[in-house]
PAGUKE-763804 format. One record per residue (C-alpha): x, y, z; residue number from 1; residue in one letter. Coordinates in steps of 0.02 Angstrom, whole numbers. Layout:
N
{site {X,Y,Z},NUM,A} ...
//
This chain:
552
{site {814,1149,722},1,M} {site {991,1156,674},2,N} {site {958,977,616},3,D} {site {768,1034,552},4,L} {site {870,1189,458},5,N} {site {979,1051,381},6,S} {site {860,935,310},7,E} {site {771,1074,241},8,L} {site {904,1139,145},9,G} {site {959,990,78},10,S} {site {812,961,-19},11,I} {site {825,948,-203},12,R} {site {663,863,-271},13,V} {site {622,876,-434},14,Q} {site {434,890,-479},15,A} {site {393,802,-635},16,T} {site {252,695,-688},17,S} {site {264,498,-668},18,L} {site {292,482,-853},19,G} {site {442,594,-844},20,D} {site {518,516,-683},21,L} {site {549,376,-798},22,L} {site {638,450,-942},23,L} {site {738,561,-812},24,I} {site {805,401,-758},25,A} {site {813,317,-922},26,A} {site {938,495,-985},27,D} {site {1020,471,-828},28,A} {site {1068,287,-801},29,Q} {site {1026,194,-959},30,P} {site {1115,61,-928},31,D} {site {1070,42,-735},32,T} {site {921,-105,-701},33,M} {site {771,-6,-649},34,A} {site {666,-158,-605},35,V} {site {726,-336,-541},36,V} {site {603,-483,-529},37,L} {site {659,-670,-504},38,P} {site {625,-705,-665},39,Y} {site {631,-562,-771},40,R} {site {743,-379,-746},41,R} {site {728,-247,-866},42,L} {site {864,-66,-859},43,T} {site {791,70,-868},44,F} {site {813,119,-1060},45,A} {site {734,-56,-1092},46,Q} {site {592,-13,-977},47,L} {site {576,156,-1059},48,R} {site {548,89,-1215},49,D} {site {425,-37,-1172},50,Q} {site {332,98,-1080},51,A} {site {339,205,-1245},52,I} {site {273,51,-1339},53,Q} {site {124,-2,-1237},54,R} {site {73,183,-1237},55,A} {site {88,198,-1413},56,L} {site {-60,33,-1407},57,S} {site {-148,98,-1261},58,L} {site {-179,270,-1383},59,Q} {site {-221,164,-1527},60,A} {site {-376,119,-1407},61,L} {site {-428,285,-1400},62,G} {site {-368,327,-1204},63,V} {site {-304,507,-1186},64,G} {site {-294,636,-1054},65,S} {site {-369,611,-903},66,G} {site {-457,435,-966},67,D} {site {-455,293,-830},68,H} {site {-341,131,-864},69,V} {site {-376,-8,-743},70,G} {site {-236,-102,-690},71,L} {site {-306,-294,-632},72,L} {site {-117,-380,-618},73,L} {site {-15,-458,-494},74,P} {site {149,-379,-452},75,T} {site {255,-385,-617},76,G} {site {321,-301,-749},77,M} {site {161,-297,-842},78,D} {site {94,-189,-708},79,F} {site {255,-77,-691},80,I} {site {264,-53,-896},81,I} {site {69,-3,-903},82,T} {site {78,114,-756},83,M} {site {202,220,-837},84,F} {site {115,199,-1006},85,A} {site {4,272,-941},86,T} {site {73,419,-845},87,A} {site {153,474,-1020},88,L} {site {-22,512,-1121},89,L} {site {-91,594,-965},90,G} {site {-192,458,-927},91,A} {site {-247,384,-741},92,V} {site {-197,205,-691},93,S} {site {-329,136,-587},94,V} {site {-235,-7,-487},95,P} {site {-369,-170,-458},96,V} {site {-358,-271,-302},97,N} {site {-282,-422,-366},98,A} {site {-376,-532,-245},99,R} {site {-548,-445,-283},100,Y} {site {-695,-544,-314},101,Q} {site {-824,-544,-445},102,P} {site {-951,-421,-366},103,P} {site {-807,-303,-304},104,E} {site {-717,-291,-466},105,L} {site {-880,-243,-555},106,A} {site {-895,-101,-407},107,Y} {site {-734,-43,-459},108,I} {site {-759,-45,-650},109,I} {site {-918,27,-643},110,E} {site {-868,171,-489},111,N} {site {-687,199,-570},112,A} {site {-760,255,-741},113,D} {site {-642,128,-830},114,L} {site {-621,141,-1007},115,C} {site {-499,-1,-1031},116,V} {site {-430,-123,-921},117,L} {site {-280,-237,-931},118,L} {site {-256,-389,-865},119,T} {site {-164,-551,-883},120,T} {site {-193,-747,-923},121,D} {site {-64,-797,-777},122,K} {site {-154,-892,-660},123,I} {site {-82,-905,-487},124,A} {site {-152,-932,-308},125,D} {site {-303,-1027,-413},126,A} {site {-334,-827,-491},127,V} {site {-418,-848,-657},128,N} {site {-453,-660,-697},129,F} {site {-539,-695,-854},130,V} {site {-661,-788,-768},131,E} {site {-695,-663,-624},132,R} {site {-719,-533,-755},133,L} {site {-861,-636,-837},134,N} {site {-945,-688,-683},135,K} {site {-925,-501,-649},136,A} {site {-982,-427,-822},137,L} {site {-1128,-541,-897},138,P} {site {-1129,-525,-1069},139,G} {site {-932,-494,-1091},140,L} {site {-906,-656,-1190},141,A} {site {-1022,-602,-1312},142,T} {site {-969,-415,-1338},143,G} {site {-875,-363,-1472},144,N} {site {-657,-342,-1426},145,A} {site {-645,-219,-1501},146,Q} {site {-784,-84,-1458},147,A} {site {-882,-171,-1292},148,L} {site {-1067,-118,-1248},149,Q} {site {-1084,-165,-1073},150,L} {site {-1235,-122,-958},151,E} {site {-1146,-154,-803},152,Q} {site {-982,-37,-860},153,A} {site {-1061,89,-994},154,P} {site {-877,179,-1015},155,L} {site {-784,10,-1023},156,L} {site {-734,5,-1207},157,R} {site {-594,-125,-1208},158,N} {site {-517,-269,-1096},159,I} {site {-322,-333,-1134},160,V} {site {-284,-507,-1090},161,L} {site {-75,-494,-1088},162,F} {site {-14,-687,-1088},163,G} {site {-27,-820,-1247},164,E} {site {-207,-855,-1218},165,S} {site {-358,-765,-1290},166,S} {site {-540,-760,-1241},167,A} {site {-707,-712,-1318},168,P} {site {-745,-499,-1296},169,G} {site {-570,-480,-1245},170,I} {site {-425,-408,-1328},171,L} {site {-281,-522,-1354},172,D} {site {-65,-478,-1328},173,Q} {site {-54,-517,-1506},174,E} {site {-182,-378,-1565},175,Q} {site {-153,-255,-1419},176,F} {site {49,-252,-1465},177,T} {site {-6,-241,-1661},178,A} {site {-125,-76,-1609},179,L} {site {47,12,-1566},180,G} {site {168,-18,-1725},181,E} {site {111,123,-1826},182,D} {site {77,224,-1661},183,G} {site {101,406,-1683},184,D} {site {238,446,-1577},185,L} {site {245,646,-1608},186,D} {site {50,645,-1536},187,K} {site {112,540,-1359},188,L} {site {257,668,-1317},189,H} {site {124,814,-1353},190,L} {site {23,724,-1228},191,K} {site {155,683,-1113},192,R} {site {212,868,-1112},193,L} {site {46,936,-1082},194,Q} {site {28,837,-913},195,V} {site {0,946,-747},196,S} {site {85,911,-617},197,L} {site {-65,928,-491},198,G} {site {-173,823,-635},199,S} {site {-198,637,-572},200,T} {site {-109,507,-585},201,A} {site {-164,365,-494},202,L} {site {-345,305,-423},203,I} {site {-304,197,-274},204,L} {site {-424,100,-181},205,Y} {site {-438,125,2},206,T} {site {-388,-38,92},207,S} {site {-569,-107,115},208,G} {site {-559,-91,304},209,T} {site {-769,-38,299},210,T} {site {-863,-121,163},211,A} {site {-845,3,19},212,N} {site {-684,67,-43},213,P} {site {-653,237,-81},214,K} {site {-529,296,-234},215,G} {site {-411,426,-186},216,C} {site {-348,529,-323},217,M} {site {-166,544,-299},218,I} {site {-77,670,-414},219,S} {site {84,664,-498},220,H} {site {163,795,-385},221,E} {site {109,687,-243},222,A} {site {161,508,-283},223,I} {site {323,587,-363},224,V} {site {388,733,-241},225,R} {site {324,609,-92},226,N} {site {460,481,-174},227,G} {site {600,593,-186},228,A} {site {558,654,-21},229,A} {site {587,489,33},230,L} {site {738,461,-50},231,A} {site {821,618,54},232,E} {site {754,546,202},233,R} {site {834,388,163},234,Y} {site {991,438,102},235,E} {site {957,322,-89},236,L} {site {1066,352,-188},237,T} {site {1093,263,-383},238,A} {site {1212,140,-323},239,K} {site {1073,81,-203},240,D} {site {929,-69,-230},241,S} {site {783,-43,-133},242,F} {site {682,-202,-98},243,W} {site {463,-192,-96},244,S} {site {375,-374,-73},245,P} {site {198,-270,-40},246,L} {site {78,-299,-233},247,P} {site {96,-149,-327},248,M} {site {-87,-120,-321},249,F} {site {-29,-40,-150},250,H} {site {35,133,-107},251,I} {site {191,48,1},252,A} {site {260,-34,-166},253,A} {site {220,122,-279},254,I} {site {317,253,-161},255,L} {site {466,134,-127},256,P} {site {481,137,-347},257,L} {site {452,318,-362},258,A} {site {589,317,-218},259,A} {site {739,242,-289},260,I} {site {702,287,-478},261,F} {site {700,469,-415},262,A} {site {868,412,-397},263,Q} {site {908,329,-540},264,G} {site {934,164,-426},265,G} {site {861,-22,-435},266,T} {site {677,-70,-373},267,Y} {site {684,-250,-304},268,V} {site {522,-343,-292},269,T} {site {439,-526,-325},270,T} {site {277,-577,-422},271,N} {site {204,-634,-257},272,Y} {site {275,-660,-86},273,F} {site {386,-804,-15},274,Q} {site {471,-786,101},275,A} {site {606,-882,56},276,G} {site {612,-841,-114},277,E} {site {605,-666,-29},278,A} {site {771,-685,81},279,L} {site {853,-773,-83},280,K} {site {846,-609,-196},281,M} {site {893,-505,-49},282,M} {site {1064,-577,-42},283,E} {site {1089,-631,-238},284,E} {site {1035,-439,-283},285,E} {site {1146,-357,-122},286,K} {site {977,-275,-79},287,V} {site {1043,-115,13},288,T} {site {858,-38,68},289,A} {site {720,-146,96},290,T} {site {532,-114,149},291,Y} {site {455,-254,238},292,P} {site {340,-147,313},293,C} {site {196,-236,382},294,F} {site {178,-390,514},295,W} {site {130,-514,399},296,T} {site {282,-508,300},297,I} {site {398,-485,452},298,M} {site {356,-624,536},299,S} {site {374,-742,377},300,D} {site {527,-659,355},301,I} {site {591,-707,519},302,V} {site {511,-873,539},303,D} {site {592,-937,379},304,H} {site {716,-1090,412},305,P} {site {824,-1001,280},306,D} {site {821,-819,392},307,F} {site {965,-864,492},308,E} {site {1087,-909,361},309,T} {site {1056,-790,233},310,T} {site {1181,-661,190},311,D} {site {1091,-500,215},312,L} {site {1259,-385,260},313,S} {site {1222,-279,122},314,A} {site {1063,-202,189},315,V} {site {1092,-24,280},316,K} {site {910,19,299},317,M} {site {759,-63,344},318,M} {site {572,5,366},319,N} {site {535,-118,469},320,A} {site {412,-21,594},321,N} {site {469,-105,767},322,F} {site {363,-4,868},323,A} {site {197,-96,806},324,V} {site {266,-259,817},325,Q} {site {288,-385,930},326,P} {site {485,-368,1023},327,P} {site {575,-501,973},328,E} {site {546,-470,771},329,I} {site {652,-321,795},330,G} {site {778,-432,932},331,D} {site {782,-563,786},332,K} {site {812,-422,639},333,M} {site {948,-309,739},334,K} {site {1040,-505,770},335,K} {site {1013,-552,579},336,A} {site {1080,-368,515},337,L} {site {1201,-296,615},338,P} {site {1246,-153,501},339,N} {site {1078,-86,446},340,A} {site {982,49,528},341,V} {site {808,11,563},342,F} {site {681,149,549},343,V} {site {467,160,574},344,G} {site {351,245,461},345,T} {site {162,312,470},346,F} {site {69,337,304},347,G} {site {-83,287,219},348,M} {site {-147,302,46},349,T} {site {-215,463,69},350,E} {site {-71,527,77},351,T} {site {11,455,-90},352,A} {site {111,342,73},353,G} {site {235,386,193},354,T} {site {183,568,312},355,V} {site {324,528,434},356,S} {site {472,408,449},357,T} {site {632,399,540},358,S} {site {790,496,506},359,R} {site {927,394,496},360,L} {site {1028,496,623},361,D} {site {869,459,756},362,A} {site {916,368,910},363,T} {site {914,166,916},364,E} {site {762,221,1037},365,K} {site {673,320,933},366,Q} {site {681,213,789},367,R} {site {633,58,865},368,F} {site {489,141,983},369,T} {site {432,266,877},370,R} {site {383,328,690},371,L} {site {488,455,661},372,G} {site {443,641,602},373,T} {site {365,700,450},374,P} {site {431,726,287},375,L} {site {502,894,229},376,S} {site {338,1000,164},377,G} {site {227,883,280},378,M} {site {121,937,433},379,E} {site {46,826,567},380,V} {site {-59,880,718},381,K} {site {-143,774,869},382,A} {site {-314,825,855},383,M} {site {-432,806,1009},384,H} {site {-577,689,917},385,P} {site {-739,781,1001},386,E} {site {-659,967,1030},387,T} {site {-554,980,890},388,G} {site {-406,1068,986},389,E} {site {-236,1007,986},390,E} {site {-208,897,1131},391,V} {site {-31,918,1228},392,A} {site {141,818,1175},393,A} {site {129,643,1233},394,G} {site {-56,636,1226},395,E} {site {-168,532,1095},396,K} {site {-266,626,977},397,G} {site {-314,615,793},398,E} {site {-201,642,638},399,A} {site {-232,777,551},400,W} {site {-110,798,406},401,I} {site {-64,940,278},402,R} {site {65,954,126},403,G} {site {87,909,-65},404,Y} {site {52,712,-40},405,S} {site {-137,736,27},406,T} {site {-262,665,-102},407,F} {site {-366,794,-199},408,T} {site {-527,702,-170},409,E} {site {-604,529,-167},410,Y} {site {-662,494,-334},411,Y} {site {-859,514,-355},412,K} {site {-896,531,-178},413,A} {site {-901,717,-131},414,P} {site {-985,685,40},415,E} {site {-849,585,98},416,K} {site {-730,709,12},417,T} {site {-810,849,134},418,A} {site {-789,733,292},419,E} {site {-606,702,262},420,A} {site {-532,859,212},421,L} {site {-598,1041,278},422,D} {site {-561,1220,212},423,N} {site {-389,1249,268},424,E} {site {-324,1076,191},425,G} {site {-319,972,317},426,W} {site {-356,794,290},427,F} {site {-448,712,452},428,H} {site {-359,533,460},429,S} {site {-461,448,580},430,G} {site {-305,372,634},431,D} {site {-253,394,832},432,L} {site {-67,455,865},433,I} {site {48,550,991},434,S} {site {165,659,966},435,I} {site {310,667,1079},436,D} {site {386,844,1136},437,P} {site {571,803,1021},438,D} {site {433,779,860},439,G} {site {422,590,861},440,Q} {site {244,494,815},441,L} {site {175,352,860},442,M} {site {18,277,786},443,F} {site {-104,201,910},444,H} {site {-240,147,815},445,G} {site {-390,192,696},446,R} {site {-523,299,808},447,L} {site {-646,180,738},448,R} {site {-541,42,825},449,D} {site {-577,129,965},450,M} {site {-697,23,1067},451,L} {site {-819,109,1195},452,K} {site {-839,-24,1364},453,V} {site {-962,38,1469},454,G} {site {-906,233,1445},455,G} {site {-741,188,1443},456,E} {site {-630,205,1292},457,N} {site {-526,60,1241},458,V} {site {-406,35,1094},459,A} {site {-399,-121,1006},460,A} {site {-219,-111,955},461,V} {site {-184,-123,1146},462,E} {site {-280,-274,1188},463,I} {site {-206,-360,1008},464,E} {site {-30,-303,1096},465,T} {site {-36,-398,1244},466,Y} {site {-126,-541,1163},467,L} {site {32,-574,1044},468,Q} {site {154,-580,1202},469,Q} {site {94,-753,1234},470,H} {site {185,-890,1179},471,D} {site {31,-973,1067},472,A} {site {-15,-818,985},473,V} {site {73,-761,804},474,K} {site {-84,-633,771},475,L} {site {-222,-542,886},476,A} {site {-358,-420,778},477,Q} {site {-475,-357,913},478,V} {site {-689,-283,872},479,V} {site {-814,-226,954},480,G} {site {-990,-351,999},481,I} {site {-1134,-264,1041},482,P} {site {-1187,-287,1211},483,H} {site {-1343,-254,1322},484,P} {site {-1267,-159,1466},485,R} {site {-1096,-103,1412},486,L} {site {-1147,-34,1235},487,I} {site {-991,-150,1175},488,E} {site {-872,-282,1220},489,V} {site {-697,-337,1167},490,P} {site {-709,-492,1060},491,A} {site {-523,-576,982},492,A} {site {-487,-650,846},493,F} {site {-317,-761,850},494,I} {site {-203,-839,730},495,E} {site {-86,-961,811},496,L} {site {86,-993,799},497,E} {site {126,-1160,700},498,P} {site {137,-1304,804},499,G} {site {50,-1213,940},500,Q} {site {-84,-1239,1034},501,Q} {site {-228,-1142,1179},502,T} {site {-384,-1119,1215},503,S} {site {-507,-971,1240},504,E} {site {-500,-995,1421},505,E} {site {-320,-989,1441},506,E} {site {-306,-837,1328},507,L} {site {-444,-748,1430},508,I} {site {-369,-807,1587},509,G} {site {-187,-743,1508},510,F} {site {-280,-554,1516},511,C} {site {-335,-570,1680},512,K} {site {-243,-466,1816},513,G} {site {-145,-407,1659},514,N} {site {-254,-270,1585},515,I} {site {-407,-185,1662},516,A} {site {-549,-297,1665},517,G} {site {-660,-188,1538},518,F} {site {-513,-240,1409},519,K} {site {-493,-420,1420},520,I} {site {-589,-518,1292},521,P} {site {-766,-588,1290},522,R} {site {-738,-713,1145},523,Y} {site {-613,-781,1064},524,V} {site {-611,-868,907},525,R} {site {-458,-950,815},526,F} {site {-428,-920,627},527,V} {site {-325,-994,509},528,E} {site {-340,-872,355},529,E} {site {-390,-674,384},530,W} {site {-504,-590,271},531,P} {site {-394,-477,211},532,I} {site {-393,-330,53},533,S} {site {-189,-286,-16},534,S} {site {-114,-282,162},535,T} {site {-255,-243,295},536,K} {site {-368,-371,388},537,I} {site {-550,-333,350},538,Q} {site {-606,-317,535},539,K} {site {-785,-265,491},540,F} {site {-801,-448,413},541,R} {site {-737,-527,570},542,L} {site {-857,-426,657},543,Q} {site {-1014,-483,540},544,D} {site {-962,-657,577},545,Q} {site {-954,-672,751},546,L} {site {-1120,-568,737},547,N} {site {-1201,-691,645},548,E} {site {-1139,-837,741},549,E} {site {-1211,-753,908},550,L} {site {-1374,-685,844},551,G} {site {-1345,-497,848},552,F} 
//
C-alpha cells in the first residue's frame, strides 16, 4: 500500500487538449527534437509552426470544431503534423489503416462521415493511394476538387494529395498549402481555446479481428492523460527519446508520442518498419526507451544479422511483453540489453492504449511473466463471463475496465456501445485475464478465441504457445473449425522459421502426449503471409479460408 500511495502522490498529470500538448512542449523545449525519422526531423518549434500552418489550410477548407478529418497516410511527418493541426481546430482525426483495400476505404470514409481526407502520392510496398481511392469512390476522377459531391460519401468535400503529383478530383499539395497563406490565425486560436477536454480528439477503428471495424471515439483527456500517466510510470524526462516502430494509425504508436511529448522529449519512429533500419536508428539516436510490443516486430529484430553487433547500451527501458512472447525472445533481449528494464503491458484501442504496465522497480519475474498493474486512475477487475461476478485472485475472467481513458462510444453504433459499456462506466473488454494476489495482470487471450471442444473450454493462446516451442515454428495461430459431434475443433496456421521445414503430421505428433487430446489441432496449414490489419492477425479470414477448403 505504501508503494501505491507513493505513486499516486507523484502523479502530476497536466490535463490539456492534444493540440495544446504540442504548444506546451514547444514553449518549454523549442529547440529539442520533437520527431526523428530516418530522413527528416523537426524540433518542437518547427513542428508547432508547421502544424499551425496546416491547420490554417484545413480551416480554409471549412474544417471546424467536431468535423472529421481522415488521415490515409503512412507513418511520417505528414501524419503527425496533420493530426496536431486537426486537434488545434477542435476537429477529429480519423486515422485510416494504410493497408485497407478499396472496399474497406469506402466503408471507413462513409461510416466515419469524413469531410476532408488527406493522403499522399508516396508509394511504398506497391501501395498507390490515389488508385485505391478511385476504386473506392467511383466518380472521384470527374469530381470537382474544390467541392466534391460523391454518392458513396455524401459528406466528403475534399481530398488532399501530399507530394509532387496531382490527380483529377483531388487538391494537390501546392493548392492546399496556398489556402492557408492568408489564414485567420485569431480564429484558429479561438477554436483551439474552445476545445473541451471531453470532446473527441480521435476516432480509431478497431483492428479488424472481426469483419466490420468499429470506430472508437477517444477524447482529448483520454489520450493526453494516458500518455502522461505512461510517462510517469516509465520515469521519462525531456532528455529521453522514445522509439516506436508501429504504424501511426495504431493507438500503440500515438500513445508513446503523447507520452514523450508530455515530458518534452523526442519521438523516434520510421516510415515503414525494417529491422535493420530500426537497429541503426536506435544506435545512432541513442534511444533510451523502446516500444516494440508485438511478436512480429520483436522476432524480426532479434533475428536480424545486425542485432548482436548493434550498440543498444543507451536503452534503459523496453516494453517487450515477454509474458506473451516465446521464451527465447526474452533471453536474447536480456543478453543484448543488460542495462535495460523490460516491462509488460496490457491495453487496447478502446482504452486509448495502455491499461496496465510494469513498474520499473517490480521484480524481474513479475516484469517477464506478467503485464504489470493498472495505471493510476484506472480500475481493472476479472469477471466471470457468465455469472458477471468477480473471480478470485489468480483465476481467469473477462477484463472489465473503468477510468479516464476508456472510449466514449463506438461511432454510429449505439447497440455495440451498449454491449461494451455498462451503466456504471465499466468497459466489458472481451479479453480473458487473471489478476494475481499482488495485483499483477496476465492476458490469456480473447473470449472469442475460446474454443468449445466437446464441452471443454480451450484457449487458443494455450495451443499457440505450445506449438511455438517447436524449433521449426515461428508463429502459430489457432482457430475453431466446426465439428458435427464436438461442436468445434482446433485448427492451426503456422509460419515457419526461415530455412526450417516440418509437416502437419509432425506438428500434430509434437502435441500428442504433451497437451490434452481435445487441444490437439485436427488441421494444420502453413502460411507465408498473414492476413493482418494494423498489427493483429485477422483470424476470421483464416477461419473462412479453411471452412471454404473443407466445405463447411
